[in-house]
Residue frames relative to the residue before (quaternion, step in Angstrom):
aa qw qx qy qz dx dy dz
M 1.0000 0.0000 0.0000 0.0000 0.00 0.00 0.00
I 0.5304 -0.6345 0.4858 0.2828 3.42 -1.20 0.73
E 0.0024 -0.8149 0.5778 -0.0459 3.60 -0.93 0.98
V 0.5465 -0.5826 0.4856 0.3552 3.57 -1.15 0.63
G 0.7816 0.3025 -0.2502 0.4847 3.58 -1.07 0.88
R 0.6920 0.4267 -0.2782 0.5115 3.64 1.18 -0.15
P 0.5931 -0.5591 0.4128 0.4065 3.62 -1.14 0.47
V 0.4648 -0.6584 0.5183 0.2861 3.54 -1.10 0.78
P 0.4912 -0.5967 0.5214 0.3616 3.60 -1.10 0.63
E 0.3444 -0.7034 0.5715 0.2450 3.55 -1.16 0.49
P 0.1587 -0.8214 0.5406 0.0881 3.59 0.07 1.28
R 0.4762 -0.6264 0.5248 0.3247 3.54 -1.22 0.51
L 0.0372 0.8107 -0.5765 0.0953 3.58 -0.48 1.27
T 0.0710 -0.7348 0.6661 0.1065 3.49 -1.38 0.38
D 0.4394 -0.6516 0.5264 0.3244 3.57 -1.14 0.45
T 0.7262 -0.4603 0.2881 0.4216 3.56 -1.29 0.04
T 0.6180 0.5019 -0.3606 0.4859 3.63 1.25 -0.04
G 0.5695 -0.5992 0.3715 0.4226 3.62 1.25 -0.22
A 0.4775 0.6678 -0.4291 0.3767 3.63 1.32 0.01
E 0.4969 -0.6507 0.4855 0.3065 3.52 -1.04 0.78
V 0.1210 -0.7728 0.6221 0.0320 3.48 -1.14 0.91
R 0.0830 -0.7970 0.5967 0.0439 3.53 -0.82 0.96
L 0.5291 -0.6228 0.4557 0.3528 3.62 -0.88 0.84
S 0.6483 0.5552 -0.3232 0.4087 3.57 0.94 -0.86
D 0.6256 0.5358 -0.3516 0.4449 3.62 1.14 -0.48
H 0.7281 0.4285 -0.2303 0.4829 3.66 1.20 -0.39
R 0.4434 0.7669 -0.4159 0.2054 3.58 1.17 0.03
G 0.1239 0.8201 -0.5496 0.1002 3.68 0.79 -0.77
G 0.8037 -0.1042 0.1061 0.5762 3.57 -0.17 -1.24
G 0.7475 -0.3180 0.1946 0.5497 3.52 1.29 -0.01
V 0.2017 -0.7497 0.6103 0.1577 3.56 -1.23 0.17
L 0.1991 -0.7350 0.6428 0.0832 3.56 -1.10 1.00
V 0.0560 -0.7816 0.6212 0.0073 3.49 -0.84 1.07
Y 0.1524 -0.7677 0.6182 0.0722 3.50 -0.93 1.06
F 0.1687 -0.7911 0.5813 0.0876 3.59 -0.61 1.13
M 0.2416 -0.7756 0.5696 0.1250 3.57 -0.55 1.23
R 0.5602 -0.5514 0.4849 0.3833 3.56 -1.30 0.35
H 0.7085 -0.2847 0.2077 0.6114 3.56 0.96 -0.95
T 0.6442 -0.5666 0.3427 0.3828 3.54 -1.16 0.41
G 0.6531 0.5105 -0.3081 0.4668 3.61 1.19 -0.26
C 0.5111 0.6498 -0.4313 0.3614 3.61 1.22 -0.10
P 0.3964 -0.7442 0.4778 0.2464 3.65 -0.52 1.10
M 0.6637 0.4846 -0.3396 0.4576 3.65 0.88 -0.66
C 0.6277 0.5142 -0.3374 0.4773 3.59 1.01 -0.77
N 0.6399 0.5246 -0.3209 0.4608 3.60 0.99 -0.77
L 0.6146 0.5245 -0.3275 0.4899 3.56 1.10 -0.71
H 0.6439 0.5011 -0.3224 0.4799 3.62 0.93 -0.86
V 0.6439 0.5062 -0.3316 0.4682 3.67 0.93 -0.76
K 0.5973 0.5598 -0.3356 0.4661 3.57 1.06 -0.81
H 0.6764 0.4785 -0.2827 0.4834 3.58 0.95 -0.95
L 0.6158 0.5439 -0.3419 0.4562 3.60 0.95 -0.77
A 0.6836 0.4854 -0.2805 0.4673 3.54 0.93 -0.93
A 0.6401 0.5242 -0.3166 0.4640 3.57 1.04 -0.76
H 0.7547 0.3523 -0.1870 0.5209 3.58 1.12 -0.65
A 0.2718 0.7972 -0.5006 0.1998 3.61 1.23 0.29
A 0.6416 0.5293 -0.3322 0.4447 3.62 0.98 -0.73
D 0.6018 0.5413 -0.3599 0.4641 3.61 1.06 -0.74
Y 0.6799 0.4729 -0.3011 0.4728 3.65 0.81 -0.84
A 0.6624 0.5207 -0.3033 0.4450 3.56 0.88 -0.95
A 0.6143 0.5552 -0.3455 0.4416 3.62 1.03 -0.82
H 0.7109 0.3890 -0.2531 0.5285 3.64 1.14 -0.52
G 0.5280 -0.6462 0.4100 0.3682 3.64 1.17 0.17
V 0.4719 0.6638 -0.4391 0.3793 3.60 1.18 0.40
A 0.2805 -0.7453 0.5891 0.1369 3.53 -0.83 1.10
V 0.2135 -0.7708 0.5846 0.1361 3.56 -1.10 0.65
L 0.0709 -0.7440 0.6642 0.0180 3.54 -1.16 0.81
V 0.1719 -0.7315 0.6443 0.1424 3.57 -1.17 0.63
A 0.1616 -0.7899 0.5878 0.0664 3.57 -0.72 1.13
V 0.0668 -0.7934 0.6050 0.0056 3.50 -0.87 1.04
P 0.3981 -0.7226 0.5080 0.2477 3.64 -1.01 0.75
D 0.4965 0.7019 -0.4209 0.2891 3.62 1.16 -0.01
E 0.6403 -0.5001 0.3927 0.4309 3.60 -1.27 0.25
P 0.6857 -0.5255 0.3177 0.3909 3.62 -1.14 0.57
D 0.6776 0.4854 -0.3216 0.4493 3.62 0.84 -0.82
T 0.6454 0.5078 -0.3191 0.4731 3.59 0.97 -0.78
A 0.6573 0.5121 -0.3016 0.4634 3.58 0.96 -0.90
S 0.6581 0.5195 -0.3052 0.4516 3.57 0.96 -0.91
R 0.6531 0.4964 -0.3060 0.4832 3.63 0.94 -0.92
W 0.6751 0.4870 -0.3120 0.4579 3.60 0.84 -0.87
A 0.6705 0.4947 -0.3179 0.4524 3.63 0.90 -0.84
A 0.6361 0.5202 -0.3279 0.4661 3.56 1.02 -0.78
A 0.6663 0.5068 -0.3072 0.4525 3.59 0.94 -0.79
K 0.7080 0.4920 -0.2512 0.4399 3.55 1.06 -0.79
K 0.1432 -0.8312 0.5152 0.1522 3.55 1.26 -0.62
L 0.1085 0.8421 -0.5155 0.1156 3.54 0.77 1.12
P 0.4763 -0.6832 0.4772 0.2805 3.57 -1.13 0.50
F 0.7221 0.3283 -0.2100 0.5716 3.52 1.35 0.32
P 0.6276 -0.5840 0.3620 0.3662 3.61 -1.17 0.53
V 0.2568 -0.6947 0.6454 0.1868 3.48 -1.32 0.58
V 0.0829 -0.8174 0.5696 0.0251 3.62 -0.72 0.94
I 0.1815 -0.7348 0.6464 0.0964 3.50 -1.36 0.58
G 0.5843 -0.5739 0.4315 0.3782 3.57 -1.23 0.27
A 0.3159 -0.6893 0.6176 0.2088 3.53 -1.19 0.63
G 0.8306 0.1017 -0.1247 0.5331 3.55 -0.26 1.35
S 0.7716 -0.0002 -0.0095 0.6360 3.62 1.23 -0.42
T 0.6611 -0.4770 0.3520 0.4599 3.54 -1.19 -0.15
P 0.5597 -0.5693 0.4468 0.4038 3.64 -1.08 0.38
H 0.5748 0.5892 -0.3668 0.4336 3.57 1.14 -0.55
A 0.6606 0.5003 -0.3111 0.4654 3.55 0.84 -0.92
G 0.6253 0.5734 -0.3281 0.4155 3.61 1.05 -0.78
V 0.7749 0.2803 -0.1948 0.5319 3.61 1.08 -0.40
G 0.6191 -0.6057 0.3204 0.3835 3.57 1.28 0.33
L 0.4381 0.6662 -0.4832 0.3617 3.62 1.14 0.51
A 0.1128 -0.8488 0.5154 0.0345 3.49 0.37 1.26
R 0.5377 -0.5579 0.5119 0.3708 3.52 -1.29 0.33
T 0.2023 -0.7826 0.5824 0.0856 3.58 -1.13 0.67
V 0.7431 0.3456 -0.3208 0.4748 3.57 -1.40 0.02
F 0.7243 -0.4551 0.2183 0.4697 3.52 0.59 1.30
G 0.6964 -0.5008 0.2596 0.4437 3.58 1.01 0.81
S 0.5519 0.6488 -0.3826 0.3579 3.62 1.18 0.13
M 0.7653 0.3238 -0.1651 0.5312 3.62 1.17 -0.43
Q 0.2691 -0.7381 0.5974 0.1610 3.58 -0.73 1.09
R 0.3980 -0.7124 0.5291 0.2327 3.48 -0.93 0.91
S 0.2076 -0.7251 0.6273 0.1940 3.61 -1.22 0.38
G 0.1099 0.8055 -0.5765 0.0819 3.54 -1.21 0.17
T 0.3289 -0.7109 0.5982 0.1689 3.44 -1.49 0.28
V 0.0810 -0.7902 0.6074 -0.0089 3.55 -0.95 1.01
L 0.1008 -0.7600 0.6395 0.0578 3.56 -0.91 0.89
V 0.1183 -0.7950 0.5950 -0.0007 3.51 -0.74 1.22
D 0.3656 -0.7374 0.5132 0.2433 3.62 -0.75 0.86
H 0.7610 -0.4114 0.2725 0.4211 3.51 -1.45 0.05
A 0.7011 0.4693 -0.2595 0.4699 3.57 1.18 -0.48
G 0.5813 -0.6035 0.3690 0.4021 3.55 1.33 0.02
V 0.5499 0.6025 -0.4044 0.4136 3.62 1.14 0.34
V 0.4766 -0.6785 0.4925 0.2644 3.48 -0.97 0.98
R 0.1457 -0.8214 0.5509 0.0264 3.61 -0.65 1.18
Y 0.7804 0.0843 -0.0296 0.6188 3.56 1.22 -0.48
L 0.0711 0.7920 -0.6025 0.0682 3.56 -0.99 0.85
R 0.0463 0.7511 -0.6558 0.0604 3.43 -0.98 1.04
I 0.0149 -0.7847 0.6169 -0.0587 3.56 -0.55 1.22
A 0.0195 -0.8192 0.5717 -0.0421 3.53 -0.94 0.90
T 0.3564 -0.6992 0.5658 0.2530 3.53 -1.03 0.70
M 0.6746 0.3734 -0.2431 0.5885 3.57 1.18 -0.68
P 0.4728 -0.7217 0.4202 0.2811 3.65 -0.64 1.04
T 0.5444 0.6254 -0.4136 0.3762 3.59 1.09 -0.36
G 0.7256 0.4510 -0.2294 0.4664 3.57 1.15 -0.65
G 0.5088 0.7184 -0.3804 0.2835 3.62 1.24 -0.13
Y 0.8097 0.1303 -0.0591 0.5692 3.63 1.17 -0.32
S 0.0386 0.7580 -0.6509 0.0193 3.53 -1.11 0.77
H 0.3810 -0.7370 0.5106 0.2255 3.61 -0.50 1.10
R 0.6524 0.5293 -0.3116 0.4441 3.56 0.92 -0.84
A 0.7015 0.4635 -0.2760 0.4656 3.55 0.89 -0.91
V 0.6208 0.5300 -0.3269 0.4763 3.55 1.10 -0.69
M 0.6322 0.5272 -0.3162 0.4716 3.63 0.94 -0.85
R 0.6481 0.5092 -0.3288 0.4610 3.59 0.93 -0.85
A 0.6592 0.5095 -0.3022 0.4632 3.57 0.98 -0.89
I 0.6469 0.5008 -0.3136 0.4819 3.59 1.00 -0.87
E 0.6527 0.5022 -0.3284 0.4625 3.63 0.90 -0.76
D 0.6419 0.5059 -0.3155 0.4821 3.56 1.03 -0.74
L 0.6305 0.5253 -0.3125 0.4785 3.54 1.04 -0.75
H 0.6505 0.5123 -0.2907 0.4794 3.59 1.00 -0.91
R 0.6701 0.5214 -0.2849 0.4450 3.51 0.93 -0.93
A 0.6466 0.5303 -0.2943 0.4626 3.53 1.06 -0.89
R 0.6565 0.4980 -0.3057 0.4770 3.60 1.10 -0.75
T 0.7217 0.4496 -0.2525 0.4618 3.59 0.96 -0.81
D 0.6126 0.5627 -0.3402 0.4386 3.63 1.23 -0.38
R 0.5395 0.6575 -0.4069 0.3333 3.55 1.20 -0.22
């Protein structure tokens, strides 16, 4: 299971064009990954809308954003094209991106968890918010605090 303070697993991911995506390729100042329940989840779509609206905040800190969806490639591609997001949408290569980091389904396997993970430049998880109910999967304010803490830690060296 994914934990704060521990290295993030390197899940096998592809973007909606089929190209391989590695979390380590996006680290620079860090990478923020939002794991949606599925592309049809209204609350997850609202969180993605907020992520897109605040993309400049993340970029200003050098933090890349990825949205991970557990849907089939065709569904993910159509959804990403319709949303015109300023960041990549990724799916799992061989399994869901969620499984690649230990975000198991819950409630007897019927409910995919959502969540937000912030990984620092060294590949260590610095912020983690996992939720069974999609309302709790993302908080811009909490993510920005974690990014500011991460930025402060790097500049205090």
